[in-house]
C-alpha positions in Angstrom: 37.5 36.9 40.7 34.3 38.1 39.1 33.3 38.2 35.3 30.2 40.0 34.2 28.9 40.5 38.0 28.7 37.1 39.2 31.1 35.4 40.7 33.8 32.5 39.3 32.6 29.2 39.8 34.5 26.3 39.9 33.7 22.4 39.5 35.0 20.9 42.9 32.3 23.8 44.6 29.5 21.7 42.9 27.6 20.2 45.3 27.0 16.1 44.6 24.2 15.4 42.1 24.1 18.7 40.7 25.2 19.5 37.3 27.0 22.2 35.6 28.2 23.4 32.5 31.8 23.8 31.9 32.6 27.6 31.4 36.6 27.1 30.5 39.4 25.2 32.0 42.0 27.7 33.9 44.7 25.1 34.7 48.4 24.7 33.6 48.9 23.7 29.7 48.9 19.7 29.9 46.9 19.0 32.8 44.1 21.5 30.6 45.2 20.2 27.4 44.5 16.1 28.7 40.9 17.7 30.3 39.9 18.8 27.3 40.8 15.7 24.9 38.8 13.6 28.0 35.6 16.0 26.5 35.3 18.3 29.7 35.7 21.8 26.8 33.4 24.3 27.3 30.1 23.8 27.4 30.0 20.6 28.5 27.0 18.9 30.9 28.3 17.4 33.7 27.0 15.8 37.1 29.2 15.3 40.1 27.9 10.9 40.7 30.3 10.8 43.8 32.9 12.1 45.7 35.3 9.8 47.8 35.5 9.0 51.3 38.3 12.0 51.9 36.4 14.2 49.4 39.3 13.2 46.5 38.5 11.6 44.2 35.1 12.7 42.6 33.5 11.5 39.9 31.9 13.0 36.8 29.1 12.4 34.3 29.2 13.6 31.4 28.5 12.6 27.4 27.3 9.3 28.4 30.6 8.1 30.5 31.7 8.9 33.4 35.2 10.6 34.6 37.3 10.7 37.9 39.8 13.8 39.0 41.3 14.6 41.6 39.9 17.7 43.5 43.1 20.2 42.2 41.6 19.3 38.7 37.9 20.3 39.4 39.4 23.6 40.7 40.6 24.3 37.6 37.2 24.2 35.9 35.3 27.1 36.1 31.4 26.1 35.3 27.8 28.0 35.6 24.9 26.5 36.6 22.7 24.9 33.4 20.0 26.7 31.8 16.7 25.7 33.1 
């Protein structure tokens, strides 16, 4: 799926140690609501700080705290590269 000439990138594809900006959440309503309540709102800067040995879960750093989420949940979070 493309939007305004650029491919949609999801949080599960962001490499370890890389920052991203949340663009939106495309998940079932209950999951999306929980992620929004945890601070993953559009415009929030997140950094992937850890990935479990088998790839799931992943640990994010955002708003001065760490958050661990499943890779499947991260796949529903659309992100952009941070502005330089």
